[in-house]
C-alpha positions as CSV (number, residue, x, y, z in Angstrom):
1,M,5.4,-4.3,-22.9
2,L,2.5,-5.1,-20.4
3,G,5.2,-5.8,-17.7
4,Y,6.5,-2.3,-18.4
5,L,3.3,-0.7,-18.3
6,G,2.1,-2.8,-15.1
7,G,5.5,-1.7,-13.4
8,K,4.9,1.9,-14.2
9,A,1.4,1.8,-12.9
10,I,2.5,0.1,-9.6
11,K,5.2,3.0,-9.5
12,V,2.6,5.7,-9.7
13,V,0.2,4.2,-7.2
14,A,3.1,3.7,-4.9
15,K,4.2,7.3,-5.2
16,I,0.8,8.6,-4.9
17,A,0.1,6.6,-1.5
18,A,3.8,7.5,-0.2
19,I,2.6,11.1,-0.6
20,I,-0.8,10.8,0.8
21,I,0.7,8.9,3.8
22,G,3.6,11.5,4.0
23,L,0.9,14.5,4.6
24,F,-1.6,12.7,6.6
25,I,0.7,10.9,9.4
26,P,2.6,14.4,10.2
27,G,-1.0,16.1,10.0
28,L,-2.3,13.6,12.6
29,A,1.0,14.3,14.5
30,Y,0.4,18.0,14.6
31,L,-3.2,18.0,15.5
32,S,-2.5,15.7,18.4
33,Y,0.3,17.8,19.4
34,R,-2.3,20.7,19.7
35,G,-4.3,18.8,21.5
36,W,-7.2,18.9,18.7
37,V,-7.4,15.2,18.4
38,D,-6.7,12.0,20.5
39,V,-4.6,9.8,18.4
40,H,-4.2,6.2,19.8
41,W,-0.9,5.5,18.2
42,Q,-0.5,1.8,19.2
43,T,-3.7,1.0,17.5
44,V,-2.6,3.2,14.2
45,E,0.5,1.1,14.4
46,E,-1.4,-2.5,14.7
47,Q,-3.9,-1.2,11.9
48,T,-1.3,-0.1,9.3
49,Q,0.9,-3.4,10.1
50,S,-2.3,-5.4,9.2
51,A,-3.2,-3.5,6.1
52,M,0.2,-3.8,4.7
53,Y,0.4,-7.4,5.5
54,N,-3.1,-7.8,3.7
55,A,-1.7,-5.6,0.5
56,S,1.3,-7.7,0.3
57,H,-0.7,-11.0,0.5
58,T,-2.9,-9.7,-2.0
59,V,-0.2,-8.8,-4.5
60,M,1.3,-12.0,-4.1
61,Q,-1.8,-13.7,-5.0
62,V,-2.4,-11.6,-7.9
63,L,1.4,-12.1,-9.2
64,N,1.0,-15.8,-8.9
65,Y,-2.6,-16.2,-10.6
66,T,-1.1,-14.0,-13.5
67,A,2.1,-15.8,-13.7
68,S,0.0,-19.1,-14.0
69,K,-2.3,-17.9,-16.6
70,Y,0.6,-16.6,-18.7
71,A,2.3,-20.1,-18.2
72,A,-0.8,-21.9,-19.0
73,S,-1.4,-19.9,-22.3
74,Y,2.4,-21.0,-23.7
75,V,2.1,-24.6,-22.9
């Protein structure tokens, strides 16, 4: 039951993040096209890659910690 609820929560968070990013990036591109803002796309790419790496690393640590706690409770 907890696995199901956890999966649903992750799915909802992923959808919300996809919607936000899906609106934000084209918005930046439009503002850059109109000349209203100056976007350094190389920096955006580097920061996004770094954030995704850190997020995936954190998720893996949480999953490993949770798995070890459940494994220890059944011993």
